[in-house]
N, C-alpha and C positions, 0 to 999 in steps of 0.2 A: 509559134505554132500556126499563126495565121497563114492562110493560103496553103493549107495542107495539100490541096489538089495539085499544086505545082511540084510537089515531091513525088507524085505518082506518075506512072506512064499515062499518056493522054487517053489511051483506050479505056483505062479504068476510071480516070477522073471525069471523063465525059460520058460514061455509061449512064443510061437512063436510071434514075433513082439513086445511084451511088453519089453523083455530083450534088444532088439536093441534100442528102444525108450529111455529106462532108461539109457543105456550106452551113448547115444548121449546127454542126459541131464546132465550127471555128471559134465562136465567141466563148463557148465553155472551155475549149482547149486553151484559149488565150488567158482566161481567168485562172485556170489550173496552173498554167506556166507562171503567171505573176505570183500566185500564192506559193508555188514551189521555190521560186527565186527568193521571195521574202523569208521563207522558212530556212533556206540555206544561209542567208545573211544573219538571221537570228541565232542560228546554231553554230556558225563558224566561230572558232575561238577568238579571232581578232575583231569580229563585228557583232558579237552576241549582245543580247540585252540581259536584264536581270533574271528573267525566267531561264534563259539559256545558260547563264552563269551557274544557276542552281543545278541544272541538269549536268553540266560539265563537272562541277564540284562533286556531285554524288557519284558520277561515273568514274572519276579519278581517285575517289576515296579521300577527298579533301573535306575539311570542315566547311559547311555551308555558312558563309560569312555575309549575311544580308546587311550587317552593320557597316560594311566597308563600301566605298564608292565602286561603281561598276568598273571603272578603269583599273583600279587596284586589283579587283577580282579577276579581270581578264588577264592582267599581267601574271598573277599567281597561276592561272590556268595554263598560260603559255609556258611558264617556267616548269610546271609539272609535266607538261608534254615533252619538253626538252630533256627533262630528267630521265626519261625512258630511253634515251639514245645511249649508244656505247660511251662509256666513261673514259675520258682522256683528261689529263691535267688542264689542257687548254679549255676544254668544255666546262670544267669546274670554274675556271676563271671567268668565262663568259656568263655562266649562271650567276655568279656573284655580281658581275657587272649589271645584270638585269634586275638585281634586287637592291642595289645601292649605287649612288653616285659618289665618285671619289677616285682616288688613286689606288689601284690594285696591283700587287706584286705577287708573283708565283715562283716558288723554288721547288724543284724536284730533287728528291734523294732516291735514286733508283735502287740502290743496294738495300735501303731500309724500307722500301715500299711506302714511301711517305711523300706527301705533297704539303707544302706550307703556303698558305694564302694569308696575305696581310693586306689590310685596307685602311686607308685614311678616309674616313667616311665624311662626306659633305652633306648627304641627304639620303635617308632610307626611302626606297620605293615600295617597300612592303611594310606591314604594320609593326613588326618587331624583329629584333635580332634572333629571337626564338624561331621565327619562321625561316630565317636565313639558315640557321643551323639544321632545321628539319629538312629543308630542300637539299642541302649538301649531304646530309646523312643518307637520304633516299637515293641520291644520284651516285653515291660512292660504293663500289663493290667491297665485299667483306675483307679482301686481302689488302686493300689500300687504306693507309692511315692518312687522315686529313687533319691538319692543324690550322685553325683559324685564329688570327688575332686581328682585332678591329679597334680603331681609335677614332673618336669623334670629338670635336671641340665646338663650342658654341658661345657666343657673346650674349649675355643676358640682356633683355630689353625691358623697358618699363620700370615699374616700381620694384623696390627690393622685397624679397620674400625669404623668410627663414635663413637669414644670414647671407643671402645672395644680394649683392649690390648691383644696381643698374650699371651695365658696361663691363661687369666682371667676366673673365673668360673661364668657362667651365670645360674641363677636359675629362672625358670618360674613356677608359680603356678596358677592354675585356680580352681575355685569352681563353678560348674554349678548345678542348680536345674533343674532336668528333670521331667516334669509333663505331 
């Protein structure tokens, strides 16, 4: 915003009184521009801070999760925004890929209005499988049936606990019908 006079015709910028007023406004306009840019960064879904996350969560009807790290909250916000786009099987696969790391497969059954998603989970990028299910449920139109099966395995570390021996492989499999 600095040098506002350069954007105006010379006859206006150099007019007696107007040039002085414009010069005196430059510093305030610069401050206003700086604050507006900072506000945009705080409120943009990808660069938001904790306060911005809270605003986004409320606006999108999400639970306000101040207990989660800001990066996880921003990821959930971006996922919720993506969930408002037109639903396609590929978009469901992409949404699932934003919520977990691992191998994801998608099978379409057009005649049955069904999509099967299966995932071999290496790491969850959201807090729980319940959140994954919730996002898929919201993103899926009523006529489309989505079947999710997820499997994760983990090698235990450290000391044994409740029958788990150090180095033991634990495999958890879940199959949920989302309708």
